[in-house]
N, C-alpha and C positions, 0 to 999 in steps of 0.2 A: 504493500500500500504506500509506504513511504517513498519507494522508488518511483511509482507512478506519479505521485504528487510532485516529486522533484522534477521529473521530465515535463509535467504540465506547466509548472512554474517557469522552467527554463524556456519552454516554447512560447509562453505568453510574454516573457521578458524580451526574447529575441524579436517577436513580432512588433512589440511596442517600440523597441529600439529602432527597428527598420522604418516604421511609419514616422516616428518623431524625427528621424534623421534626414528626411527628404530635403529639407532646406539646405542641409550641409552639402548636398551633392553639387549644388550650383555655386557653392562658395569655395570649395577646396580644389587643390591640384591645378592651379592656374599657372601652368608652366609657360615660360617663353624661352625661345631658343637661347642656349648658353653661349653661342657663338654669334659673330656678326651675321645678320640676316641677309641671305642671298635672295635677290628679287630679279625675276626674269619676266618681262612683259608678256612674251608668248613663246612657248616651246613648240617648235615646228619639227615634225617627225623627220623630214629629210635632212635637217640640220643636225639633229641629235643622234641619228642612227649610227654615225661614225664613232660616237662616244660609248656605244653599248658595252663593249668589253671592259672599258675603263670603269664605267658605272657598276657593272656586274661584280668586278673584283673588289670595289670599295664598299658597295652597299648591298651586295647579294648574299652575304654570309648568313647562314641559318634561315634563309628565306626560300619558301616554295612559291615561285612566281606564277602568276596566272597566265595560262596559254593565250597568246594573242595580245596581251597587255603588259608584257615584260618591260618594255622601254618606258612606258608611261609610269609604271609602278616604281621603277628604279629612280626616275626623275623626282617623283614625289618623295621617295625615301631619302633622297639626297638632302632634303630640307630638315630631316629629323636625325641629327647626330646621335641622340640617345638610343635610337633604335638599331644602330649598326650591328650589334651582336644579339639583338632580341630575336627569338624564334617566332616567325610569323608565317602562317600558311594562308595563301590566297586561293580561295576555292571558287570555281565557276560552276554553277549548278542552277537548276530550275527551282528557285526557292520562293518566288512571288514577293520578294522584297528587293528593291533595286540594288542596294548595298547595305551591309551591316558589319559591325566590328565588335568583337567581344573576346574575352579570355576563353580558351578551350576549357570546358568544364572539368576535364580529367586532371588539369594542372592548377586549378584555382587555389588549392591549399598550399602550393609552393610559394616561395618568396617571389616578388614581382619580376625580378630579373630572370628567374628560372621557369616562368610560365611559358606556355605556347599561346599565341594570340591568333585569332582567325579574322580574316577579312573575306566576307562572302559576297560574290557578285552574281546577280541574277542573269540567267542566260535566255529566258523565254518569258513572254508576257501574253496573257489572254485578255481579250476585251479591249484592245486598243492601248493608247498611251505608250507605244513602243519607244518613244523618245526617252523614256526613263531608263531604258537599257543602255549600259555602258557602250555597247557596240554601235549604237546609233548616234553617239555624241562626238563632237570634234576632238581632235587629239589634245589640245590645250585644256579643254574642259574635262576630259578624262583624267588628266593629271590632277586637276583641281578637286574632283570629287573623291578620287583615291586619297588625295592629301587630307581631305576632311575625315575620312575613315581612319587614317593614320593619326590624326589629331585625337581621336578617341583612344587609340592604342597608347599614345604617349601619356595620356591622362591616366590610364589604368596602371602605369608604372608607379603611381603614388597611392594606389588603392589597395587596402587590405582585403582579405576574404569577405569580411562583413561589409566593408565599403562597397564592394562589387555587388553584394546582395542588395544593399541599399539602392544602388544605381538601377538594379533590375526592378525594384518596387517603383522607383521614380518613373520608369517608362509607362507605368499603368495610370499615371496621373498627369495633371497639368504641369507638373514640374519638368516634364519632358521638353516643354517649349524652351525654357531657359537652359536646359542641359544641351540641347542642340545649338542654340544661339551662342552659348559659350564655346562650343566646339568650333563654330565658324570663326569666332574671334581668335581662337587659338590657331586656326589654319592661317589667318592673315598674319598673326604674330610670327609665324615660322616662315613667312615669305611666299606663300602660295595664294596671296590675295587675288592677283590677276587671274589665275587659273580658276579659282572658285567663282570669281566675278563672271568670267566667260561661261562657266557652267550654268550659273543662275540666269544670265541673259538668254542663253540658248533654250533652256527649258521654258521660261516664260514666253518667249517668242513662239516656240513650237506649239504651245497650247493656246495661242491667240490672245495672250495677255500683254499689256503694255509693260515692258520690263522696267521702265523708268517711272511708273506710277508711284504715288505716295506709298511708302512702305506700310505694311500692316504689322503693328507691334505684337499682335497675337500669333503671327506666323512662327513656326518652329525653326525656320531658317532665315538668315539675313537676306534681304532684297539687294539688288544691285546698287541702289543708292546708299544703302547702309554699309555695304562692303567698300564702296568708293570713299565714303566718309572716314572709315577706319584707315584706309590707305593714305588718305590726305593728311591724317593726323600722325602718321608713322614716318619718321625721317628716312627710313630705309627705302621707301617708295618714291622719294622726291624725284629722282632722275627719270623714272618711268612715267610719272604723271605729266611731264612736260610734253610727252608724245601725244596726249589727247587732242 
């Protein structure tokens, strides 16, 4: 009887801790790049292809790269020096979610640096909106949204097992909005602002929306004007802003 009571108390305590901690999800682990931020206005596949072996040698360690998106992924990884030795599996499959990032469940009890992280890329969509598929997007935009997922990964480097569980609970509530917006902010801070900007403009234009309409603060992702504002406030982007 005492054992059952103890388990029940622990279960209730854990649940309460997770629910009450939702606000902490959007406050913690706000990493910025520890090195000078590298900013490129546009990655062009034909220009970057010759760098493939160099990028693979420097940023491909412990990575299972996604077939067909290896170069875009390596370019995105080059903005995250903390992830150089991190084990990351990029999986392309029919999962009905355009892209997602999370620690592999089998490694969650390990320390952050010894976990394996997954970035899952959807391969098929039913019912239209195929522009959400990575294969339908421009090269520079592909690097941007992969970079957004890696901004999740670098965030998880600061999260404990219980912190990750807390993040999972967050996804079931309105807290997810700030969670994703903070991830976009982190993506800009690591130098992939233009790539994320091009991704945002592409999707909004593809779905018949004005990409430069007044941003909706309730959206889970930053609008082009919000991304541009962040870049204008970041000195690392100044040289590329004059090209507008």
